[in-house]
C-alpha positions as CSV (number, residue, x, y, z in Angstrom):
1,M,-17.4,-19.5,-7.4
2,R,-15.7,-21.1,-4.4
3,Q,-12.8,-18.6,-4.7
4,T,-15.2,-15.6,-4.9
5,S,-17.0,-16.9,-1.8
6,L,-13.7,-17.3,-0.1
7,S,-12.7,-13.7,-1.0
8,I,-15.9,-12.3,0.3
9,L,-15.5,-14.2,3.5
10,V,-12.0,-13.0,4.0
11,L,-13.1,-9.5,3.4
12,V,-15.9,-9.7,5.9
13,L,-13.7,-11.2,8.6
14,G,-10.9,-8.8,8.0
15,L,-12.9,-5.6,8.1
16,G,-12.3,-5.1,11.8
17,L,-8.6,-5.4,11.3
18,V,-8.6,-3.2,8.3
19,A,-10.6,-0.5,10.0
20,S,-8.0,-0.4,12.8
21,L,-5.2,0.0,10.2
22,L,-6.7,3.0,8.6
23,T,-6.4,5.9,11.0
24,A,-8.4,8.6,9.4
25,S,-10.9,10.2,11.8
26,A,-14.7,9.9,11.1
27,E,-14.7,13.7,10.4
28,D,-12.0,13.4,7.8
29,D,-13.8,10.5,6.2
30,K,-16.9,12.6,5.8
31,K,-14.8,15.3,3.9
32,K,-13.2,12.7,1.6
33,S,-15.0,11.3,-1.4
34,P,-15.6,7.5,-1.1
35,R,-12.7,5.3,-2.2
36,L,-13.0,2.4,-4.6
37,F,-11.8,-0.8,-2.9
38,E,-10.5,-3.7,-4.9
39,L,-10.4,-7.3,-3.6
40,R,-8.1,-9.6,-5.4
41,T,-7.5,-13.4,-5.0
42,Y,-4.5,-15.1,-6.4
43,T,-4.3,-18.9,-6.6
44,T,-0.7,-20.1,-7.1
45,A,0.7,-23.0,-9.0
46,P,1.8,-25.9,-6.6
47,G,4.6,-24.9,-4.3
48,K,4.7,-21.2,-5.5
49,L,2.9,-19.4,-2.6
50,D,6.1,-18.5,-0.8
51,A,7.6,-17.1,-4.0
52,L,4.5,-15.0,-4.5
53,H,4.6,-13.7,-0.9
54,A,8.3,-12.8,-1.5
55,R,7.5,-10.9,-4.7
56,F,4.8,-8.9,-2.9
57,R,6.9,-8.3,0.2
58,D,10.1,-7.3,-1.6
59,H,8.7,-5.5,-4.7
60,T,5.0,-5.4,-5.5
61,T,3.6,-3.4,-2.5
62,R,6.2,-0.7,-3.0
63,L,5.5,-0.5,-6.7
64,F,1.7,-0.4,-6.0
65,N,2.4,2.7,-3.8
66,K,4.5,4.3,-6.6
67,H,1.5,4.0,-8.9
68,G,-1.3,5.1,-6.6
69,I,-2.5,1.6,-5.7
70,H,-2.9,2.0,-1.9
71,N,-2.2,-1.2,0.1
72,V,-4.8,-2.0,2.7
73,S,-4.2,-5.6,3.8
74,Y,-3.0,-9.0,2.7
75,W,-4.2,-12.4,3.9
76,T,-3.7,-16.1,3.4
77,P,-6.7,-18.3,4.3
78,F,-6.4,-20.0,7.6
79,D,-7.9,-23.4,6.5
80,R,-6.7,-26.0,4.1
81,P,-6.5,-26.5,1.2
82,D,-6.6,-22.7,0.4
83,R,-3.9,-21.7,2.8
84,N,-1.3,-23.6,0.7
85,N,-2.0,-21.7,-2.5
86,T,-4.0,-18.6,-2.0
87,L,-3.2,-14.9,-1.4
88,V,-6.1,-12.5,-0.9
89,Y,-5.5,-8.7,-0.7
90,L,-7.4,-5.5,-0.5
91,V,-6.2,-2.2,-2.1
92,H,-8.0,1.1,-2.8
93,H,-8.0,3.8,-5.4
94,A,-9.7,7.2,-5.6
95,D,-12.3,5.9,-8.2
96,R,-12.7,3.4,-11.1
97,K,-11.1,5.7,-13.7
98,Q,-8.1,6.2,-11.4
99,A,-7.9,2.4,-10.8
100,D,-7.6,1.8,-14.5
101,L,-4.9,4.5,-14.8
102,N,-3.0,3.1,-11.8
103,W,-3.1,-0.5,-13.2
104,T,-2.0,0.6,-16.6
105,A,1.0,2.6,-15.2
106,F,1.9,-0.3,-12.9
107,G,1.8,-2.8,-15.8
108,Q,4.0,-0.6,-17.9
109,D,6.6,0.1,-15.2
110,P,10.0,-1.3,-16.4
111,E,10.9,-2.3,-12.8
112,W,7.7,-4.3,-12.5
113,K,8.3,-6.0,-15.8
114,K,11.8,-7.0,-14.6
115,V,10.5,-8.2,-11.2
116,A,7.7,-10.3,-12.9
117,R,10.1,-11.9,-15.4
118,E,12.7,-12.7,-12.8
119,S,10.2,-14.1,-10.3
120,Q,9.0,-16.6,-12.8
121,V,12.3,-18.0,-14.1
122,N,11.4,-21.3,-12.4
123,G,7.9,-21.4,-13.7
124,K,4.7,-19.3,-13.5
125,L,3.6,-18.3,-10.0
126,L,-0.1,-18.3,-10.7
127,A,-2.3,-21.3,-11.6
128,R,-4.9,-19.0,-13.2
129,P,-5.6,-15.3,-13.7
130,P,-6.4,-13.4,-10.5
131,E,-10.0,-12.8,-9.4
132,R,-10.8,-9.1,-9.1
133,L,-13.8,-7.6,-7.4
134,Y,-14.3,-3.8,-7.1
135,L,-16.2,-2.7,-4.0
136,K,-17.9,0.4,-3.0
137,A,-18.3,1.0,0.8
138,L,-21.8,1.7,2.0
139,D,-22.6,4.8,4.0
140,F,-22.7,2.8,7.3
141,S,-19.4,1.1,6.7
142,P,-16.6,2.0,9.2
143,L,-14.2,1.6,6.3
144,R,-14.9,4.2,3.7
């Protein structure tokens, strides 16, 4: 539960930053169908946060784009103890069905399988499975 609260807090605090990163005009947003946002929280095994950051920086974000998983923003909590072992990020998809298709394609990608295997030769990066929360932006949200 603490991780979920942390994820929601990071989301709320980061919305201003995220809104500035997305450059679509308000008029364009009205023409588009709402996107499905996905907030994910990863808790690493001790000493593995830098390796997880490197995997995302060097491979994962590019592979996400390849499979229609649109990167929005990535965060590490500011305060301890979470800043030593936590990665929180936000991505978006067209809708829930597309999200499922995107994740399936990503998980089956031979390059991703190789990257995942090679990044864990010295032990698993995650202490537990990632937390996932799908979010629907409300009509008054600046980020839709």
